[in-house]
C-alpha positions as CSV (number, residue, x, y, z in Angstrom):
1,M,3.7,2.6,-32.1
2,T,0.5,1.0,-30.9
3,F,0.4,-2.8,-30.4
4,K,-2.4,-5.4,-30.2
5,D,-2.6,-5.9,-26.5
6,Y,-4.7,-9.0,-25.7
7,F,-2.9,-10.1,-22.6
8,S,-2.0,-7.2,-20.2
9,T,-5.3,-7.4,-18.3
10,Q,-4.5,-11.1,-17.4
11,S,-0.8,-10.9,-17.1
12,N,-0.9,-12.5,-13.6
13,D,-2.9,-15.5,-15.0
14,Y,-0.5,-15.5,-18.0
15,A,2.4,-16.0,-15.7
16,N,0.6,-18.6,-13.6
17,Y,-1.0,-20.8,-16.3
18,R,1.1,-20.5,-19.5
19,P,3.1,-23.7,-20.3
20,R,6.9,-23.7,-19.9
21,Y,9.2,-24.1,-22.8
22,P,11.6,-27.0,-22.6
23,R,15.2,-26.2,-21.6
24,E,16.3,-28.1,-24.7
25,L,14.8,-25.4,-26.9
26,A,17.2,-22.8,-25.5
27,A,20.1,-25.2,-25.8
28,E,19.3,-25.8,-29.5
29,L,19.0,-22.1,-30.2
30,A,22.4,-21.5,-28.5
31,K,24.0,-24.1,-30.7
32,C,23.0,-22.1,-33.8
33,C,24.9,-19.1,-32.6
34,V,28.6,-18.2,-33.4
35,N,28.7,-16.4,-30.0
36,T,26.6,-16.6,-26.9
37,E,27.1,-13.2,-25.4
38,I,23.8,-11.4,-25.8
39,A,20.3,-12.6,-26.6
40,L,17.3,-10.4,-27.2
41,D,13.9,-12.0,-26.4
42,C,11.2,-9.8,-28.0
43,G,7.6,-10.0,-26.8
44,C,8.9,-11.8,-23.8
45,G,5.6,-11.8,-21.8
46,T,6.4,-12.9,-18.3
47,G,9.8,-14.3,-19.3
48,Q,9.1,-18.0,-19.9
49,L,11.8,-18.3,-22.7
50,S,14.0,-15.4,-21.4
51,V,15.0,-17.2,-18.2
52,L,15.9,-20.4,-20.2
53,L,18.1,-18.4,-22.6
54,A,20.0,-17.1,-19.6
55,N,21.3,-20.6,-19.0
56,Y,23.2,-20.4,-22.3
57,F,23.9,-16.6,-22.9
58,R,25.9,-14.3,-20.8
59,K,23.1,-11.6,-20.9
60,V,19.5,-11.7,-22.0
61,I,17.6,-8.5,-22.8
62,A,13.8,-9.3,-22.6
63,T,11.4,-6.8,-24.0
64,D,7.6,-6.4,-24.1
65,A,5.3,-3.5,-25.0
66,S,3.1,-4.4,-22.0
67,R,4.1,-2.9,-18.7
68,Q,1.8,-5.4,-16.9
69,Q,3.6,-8.4,-18.4
70,I,7.0,-7.0,-17.5
71,E,5.8,-6.4,-13.9
72,N,4.8,-10.0,-13.6
73,A,8.0,-11.4,-15.3
74,E,10.2,-14.0,-13.6
75,I,13.3,-12.5,-12.1
76,H,16.7,-13.8,-13.2
77,P,20.1,-12.3,-12.5
78,R,21.2,-12.4,-16.2
79,V,17.9,-11.2,-17.6
80,T,17.2,-7.5,-18.0
81,Y,13.6,-6.6,-18.8
82,K,12.6,-3.5,-20.8
83,I,9.2,-2.1,-21.8
84,T,9.5,-1.4,-25.5
85,T,8.2,-2.9,-28.8
86,A,10.0,-5.5,-30.9
87,E,10.1,-3.0,-33.7
88,N,12.1,-0.5,-31.6
89,S,14.5,-2.4,-29.4
90,Q,16.5,0.7,-28.4
91,L,19.7,-1.4,-28.7
92,T,22.9,-0.4,-30.5
93,E,23.8,-1.6,-34.0
94,K,25.4,-5.0,-34.4
95,S,25.2,-5.9,-30.7
96,V,23.0,-9.0,-30.5
97,D,23.9,-12.7,-31.1
98,I,20.3,-14.0,-31.3
99,I,16.9,-12.5,-31.5
100,T,14.0,-14.6,-30.4
101,V,10.2,-14.1,-30.5
102,A,8.2,-16.8,-28.7
103,Q,4.4,-17.0,-29.4
104,A,4.3,-13.3,-30.4
105,A,5.7,-13.0,-34.0
106,H,2.2,-13.0,-35.4
107,W,1.4,-9.8,-33.6
108,L,4.3,-7.8,-35.0
109,D,4.8,-5.5,-37.9
110,L,7.2,-7.9,-39.5
111,D,8.7,-5.5,-42.1
112,R,9.7,-3.1,-39.3
113,F,10.8,-5.9,-37.0
114,Y,13.0,-7.5,-39.6
115,A,14.6,-4.2,-40.4
116,E,15.3,-3.7,-36.7
117,A,16.7,-7.2,-36.4
118,R,19.1,-6.6,-39.2
119,R,20.2,-3.4,-37.6
120,I,21.0,-4.8,-34.2
121,S,22.2,-8.3,-35.2
122,K,25.9,-9.1,-35.2
123,P,27.3,-10.6,-38.4
124,A,25.9,-14.1,-38.9
125,G,23.4,-13.5,-36.0
126,I,20.4,-15.7,-35.6
127,I,16.7,-14.9,-35.6
128,A,14.1,-17.4,-34.2
129,L,10.3,-17.3,-34.3
130,I,8.8,-19.9,-32.0
131,T,5.2,-20.9,-31.7
132,Y,3.0,-23.7,-30.3
133,G,-0.4,-24.7,-31.4
134,I,-3.4,-26.3,-29.8
135,L,-2.7,-28.6,-26.9
136,F,-3.3,-32.3,-26.7
137,V,-4.6,-33.9,-23.5
138,D,-3.5,-37.5,-22.8
139,D,-7.1,-38.5,-22.4
140,K,-9.3,-39.2,-25.5
141,H,-12.6,-37.8,-24.1
142,C,-11.1,-34.7,-22.5
143,N,-9.0,-34.0,-25.6
144,S,-12.1,-34.2,-27.8
145,I,-14.0,-31.7,-25.6
146,V,-11.1,-29.2,-25.5
147,H,-10.7,-29.4,-29.3
148,D,-14.4,-28.9,-29.9
149,F,-14.4,-25.9,-27.6
150,Y,-11.3,-24.5,-29.5
151,H,-12.7,-24.9,-33.0
152,N,-16.5,-24.8,-32.7
153,V,-17.1,-22.5,-29.8
154,L,-14.2,-20.1,-29.9
155,G,-13.4,-20.5,-33.6
156,A,-15.1,-17.2,-34.7
157,H,-13.5,-15.3,-31.8
158,W,-9.8,-15.9,-32.5
159,P,-8.0,-12.9,-34.0
160,P,-7.1,-13.4,-37.7
161,E,-3.4,-13.6,-36.8
162,R,-4.2,-17.0,-35.1
163,R,-4.0,-18.7,-38.5
164,H,-0.2,-18.1,-38.4
165,V,0.1,-20.0,-35.2
166,E,-2.0,-22.9,-36.6
167,S,0.4,-23.1,-39.6
168,G,3.4,-23.3,-37.4
169,Y,4.5,-19.8,-38.7
170,K,4.9,-21.3,-42.2
171,T,2.6,-18.6,-43.5
172,L,4.8,-15.7,-42.2
173,A,7.3,-14.1,-44.4
174,F,10.8,-15.1,-43.4
175,P,13.5,-13.6,-45.7
176,F,16.5,-15.2,-44.1
177,Q,18.7,-18.2,-44.7
178,E,16.7,-20.8,-43.0
179,L,17.9,-23.5,-40.6
180,P,16.0,-26.6,-39.5
181,F,13.7,-26.2,-36.5
182,P,14.3,-28.9,-33.9
183,A,11.5,-31.4,-33.4
184,M,10.2,-31.1,-29.8
185,E,7.2,-30.6,-27.6
186,M,6.3,-28.7,-24.5
187,H,4.8,-30.9,-21.7
188,A,3.0,-30.2,-18.5
189,S,1.3,-32.4,-15.9
190,W,-1.8,-30.4,-15.0
191,N,-4.9,-31.0,-13.0
192,F,-8.3,-29.8,-14.2
193,H,-8.1,-26.4,-12.5
194,Q,-4.7,-25.7,-14.1
195,L,-5.9,-26.6,-17.6
196,F,-9.0,-24.6,-17.2
197,G,-7.0,-21.6,-15.9
198,Y,-4.8,-21.9,-19.0
199,L,-7.8,-21.9,-21.3
200,T,-9.0,-18.6,-19.8
201,T,-5.8,-16.9,-21.0
202,W,-6.7,-17.5,-24.6
203,S,-7.4,-14.3,-26.5
204,A,-10.5,-16.0,-28.0
205,F,-11.8,-16.9,-24.5
206,K,-11.5,-13.3,-23.5
207,A,-13.4,-12.1,-26.6
208,F,-16.1,-14.7,-26.1
209,E,-16.4,-13.7,-22.5
210,K,-17.9,-10.4,-23.7
211,T,-20.8,-12.0,-25.5
212,D,-24.3,-12.7,-24.3
213,K,-23.9,-16.5,-24.9
214,F,-20.8,-16.9,-22.8
215,Q,-22.2,-17.7,-19.4
216,G,-24.5,-20.6,-20.5
217,I,-22.0,-22.1,-22.9
218,I,-19.1,-21.9,-20.6
219,E,-21.1,-23.6,-17.8
220,V,-21.8,-26.5,-20.2
221,F,-18.2,-26.7,-21.2
222,H,-17.0,-26.6,-17.6
223,R,-19.5,-29.3,-16.6
224,D,-18.7,-31.7,-19.5
225,L,-14.9,-31.3,-19.2
226,S,-14.9,-31.8,-15.4
227,A,-17.2,-34.8,-15.7
228,S,-14.9,-36.4,-18.2
229,W,-11.8,-35.5,-16.1
230,M,-13.5,-37.2,-13.1
231,D,-10.9,-36.6,-10.3
232,L,-10.3,-32.8,-10.7
233,G,-7.2,-32.8,-8.7
234,A,-5.5,-35.6,-10.6
235,P,-3.0,-34.5,-13.2
236,K,-3.1,-35.4,-16.8
237,T,-0.3,-35.0,-19.4
238,I,-0.7,-32.0,-21.7
239,A,1.5,-31.6,-24.8
240,W,2.0,-28.7,-27.2
241,P,3.9,-29.3,-30.5
242,L,6.6,-26.7,-30.9
243,S,7.3,-25.2,-34.3
244,G,8.7,-22.0,-35.9
245,R,11.4,-20.6,-38.1
246,I,15.2,-20.2,-37.4
247,G,17.4,-18.2,-39.8
248,K,20.7,-16.5,-40.2
249,I,20.6,-12.8,-40.6
């Protein structure tokens, strides 16, 4: 099966600049489970959630269709990485306590993925789709510049699946007995260079980079944001609201 690969060419940047999920997220997911033997983290990227799940599950199997992402993944003694799609886990029937997909469910063939989830889930197993939307900078002027860039500059370059992220996955089909998603945010303390590096990992940024207008507009954006930031090495607090769907299979 082919997959929409927006991130392999920047997997090293993805590992360096993507925000970290809070440990509390993995703890809350573990509380939903009857058993905490085996977790499957699909579309794991470079393992941001996988290594957190390993604090609460005996074994974590982390899969991604991108070889480059797996090669840049964070090593953990209880995490086993595999190159395969979420729709074809290659796991045995009724073997998994929880199946997670963090910031990747909107790329999947959900009908095939849900069928696979039902096949490999233990009775009363859990499925969790996790996403985070646009960031908020704890600086009014910087936040305004970033949001204008997101909506008005990159808006037309976002893949259509991005609408599911912006809805907190409420627009995705989810045919399971739903559980409440815990209220929490991701936080980071980043300087200007870290934030700008993160922005370059956006799929819309990469698409815009291929256009004739990119160079001039990105120079203006870089100038305006750096001027508003002032001390480029000084950190500011960045927040991403977490949302998603949790259900019993």
